[in-house]
N, C-alpha and C positions, 0 to 999 in steps of 0.2 A: 257892726253887723250891717250887711247890705240886704235889701229886699227888692224883689221884682213884683210889681203890682199890675202887670199886664193882663191878669186873669180875673175873671168874675167870681169864680167859686173855689179857687185854690190860692194860697199864699206861699210864696217861695222866699225863704230867707237864708242867708249864708253868714256864718260866724266862723272865720278861719277856714279850716278844712271840713267843717260840718255844715251840711245843708238841711234845713228843716222845712218839710212840706206840711202845710196845714190845710185840711179839708175845711172849706169856709162857707157852709150853708147852715149856720147854727139854727135858723128858724125852722128848718126841716130836720133837725138832728143829723145834719150832714148826710141826708139820703142821696143816693146816686141817681142823677138824671143824665141826659145825654151830654149836657155841657160839662158837668164835673168829670165825667169819664174821659171826654176828649181833652180837657185841660190837664187832668192828672197824667194822662199818657204823655202829653207834651212835656210836662215838668219832669217826669221820670226819665224821659229821653235826654233832657237837658242836663240833669245831674249825673246821669250815667256817662255822658260824653265829656263832662267837665273834669279835666285832670286835677284841678285844684280841690275838688270835692273827694274826700276819702272816707266819709261816713254820712249816712242819711238817717234823719228822724222823720217818721210819719205820725201825725197827730191830728186831732180835730178841734175846731173852734166851738166854744160854748159848752153845753152839757153832755155832748155825745162825741164819741170817737167816730162812729158811723152807724146809721140805723138800717143800712141795706138799701135795696132798690126802692126808689120813689114810686110807689104804686099809682099815685095820681098821674105820673108821667106815662103810665101804660093803660090808662083808663080806656082809651080808644080801641085797644086790642080786644076788649071784652064786651064791646057793644053789639057784636053779631053772634051767630051761633057757632062759628068756626073757632076752635081752640087756638091760642096764640102759639107761635113757633118760638119758644123761649130758647131752644138750643142755638138758633141762629143769633139771637141777641147776645148770648154768652160768648159765642165765637168772635163776634165783631166788637163787642163793647167791654167785656170783662176779662176774657182769657188773655188778651194782649197785656193788660195791666199786671195780672198775676205773673205772667212770664217775665215781665220787666223787673219786678221786685225779686223774684227768685233767681233770675239769670244775671242780675247786676253784679259785677265783680267788685262790689263794695258792700260792707255790712249795712243792713237796714234795721233800725230799731223802731218798734211801735211804742209810742208813749200814749197809753190808753187812758184817756182822761175821763171817760164816762161810759155810757152804754155802747157796746159793740154787738150789733145784732145782724143776723143774716149775712149778707155780703160784707158788712162792716166787720163782723167777727172773722170772716175768712181772710180779709185783708190783714188784720192783726196777726192771724196765724201764719200768713205767708211771710211775714218779716222774720229776720234771723233771731231776734231777741225781742222780748216784750217786758216793758216796765209799766205797771198798772197803778193808777191812783186807787186809794181806798174806796173811792166813790165809783170805780169802774164796775161794770158787770158784763157778762157774756151770755148770749142766747142764740141757739141755733133755731131761728124763728120759722124756718121754711115749712116745718110740719104743720104749722097752724094755718097755712093756706094750701095744704096738700102737695107740697113740693119737697124735693130732696136738697140737702146742703150742696152748694156749688162753689165756684171760684176756688176750687182746690180743697175745700173743707174736708171732703171724704178722704183726701190724701194726707192732709196735715194732722187732723184730729187723732186717728189711730196711732200715728207715730209719736204723738205727744202724751196721750192718755191711755192707750190700749184700745183694742177693738170693743170690748164690753162697755167701757165707759163712753166711747164714741157713739155706739148704738144708743145708749141711754140718752145722751145729750141730743142726738139727732131725732130720735123717735118720740121723745117726750117734749122737747122744746122748752125745757125749764130754764129760767134765768138763774145763773150762778154768780155769786159774789166774787170780788177780786181775791179774797182769801181762799175761797174754794178753788178758784182757778189756779192759785199758787200751789195748793195742796195736790191738785191733780197733775201739775207740771205744765200747765198751759202758759204760765207767765214765769219770768225769771225773778221778779221782785215786786213787792207791793209797798207803796210809800204814801205818806200823807199827801193830799191833793196839792197843797201849796209847795211841796217839794218835787213834784213830778218832773217838771221841765229841767230843774237844776240837776236832779239826779240823772236824768236821761242825758242831758248835755255833758255831764261829767264822764259818763260811760262812753258817749260818742267821741268826745275829745281824746279819751284814752285809746279807743280803737283806731281813731284817725292818726294817732302817733305811732301805731304799730305798722309792721310791713303789710301794706295793702294787698299785694299780690299773694302773699301767703294766706291771708284771710280769705281771699277769693278762692284759692285752691281748697281750703278747708270747707268752704261753703259748697263747692262743687262736689267734693268727696262725700260729705254728709248727705247731700240731696240724692246721690245715686246709691248710697250704701244699702238701702233696703231692696233694691232691684238686683244688685250683684251678689253672686255667691262669694265665698271667701277668696278663691283663687283670682276671680276677676277684680275684687277690691284690692288685693295685694298688688296686682299689676297696675291698677289705677293709682295706688299710692306711690309705686316706684316711678311711674311716669310723672306724677305731680311733683315728686321730690326732685327729679331731674330738672323740671321747669323752675322750681323754687330756688334751686342751687345756682341757677344762671342769673338771678336777680341781683341788682346792686345792693338791695337791702340785706340779702344774705351775707354778702362780702363785708358790709358794714357791721353787721351783727357779730361776725366772727372776729373781725379786727378789733372792735370795741371790747369784746370779751378778753382778747389777748392783751390789749393795752390797758385793761382795768378801768374803763370809762363807760359812761352811759352812751348807748348807740343813738345816732341821729338818723332815723329812717326817713326816706323821701317818698316812699310809695312806688319805687321803681325797681 
């Protein structure tokens, strides 16, 4: 396993075709400040452009996955009488990160090791799959400071749990356990904390060995499915299938099937 340590608040490690990104501000429960946002964006760009990376894991150091915006970092915005312009902060600091995760043509798995609150919960929801530790919890904390869920949470939550449950989570701001998150469909699996990274790595390595471009096309189709009507989605599937059929991995898969052997996909 190789690791890049040029960052102050993020750790990037690579094990074969799997890159692991660890948010590394454990003393603040991995709260987001300007440094971590800038470094995370750089890391996401790095793994997205690296052809040797075919699956990405996002996790947190210490007791938390991510506790949301570091409010101490915004203290200066509340010293006067003028309200802060939070929309601009989202557009420059957070939205580019969510777009990178959702638009990356590689699967991204959240290994939720502890509390995922506010923007931290949104980042977990933005990933393609979520494996949660039994010690993990999720809370849409925004309502407790008079705000609305952001970083895509109002898009992800209704799709995962339905509008009624999403309203309940957003408007009450209650913390829910990993088991409750599993019951609601927010996470794919709940595992003992000592098994979290092993189970997540096993899933990541399995995904990394599959046809990467086909996975990317699945990701694109599912992300647009709720905007399209049936006819538009049927056409999107036809276009994506044409694209998939032109990949080397498709040809390898068919040849392996005909030759009764295990395919060796290259992600091309």
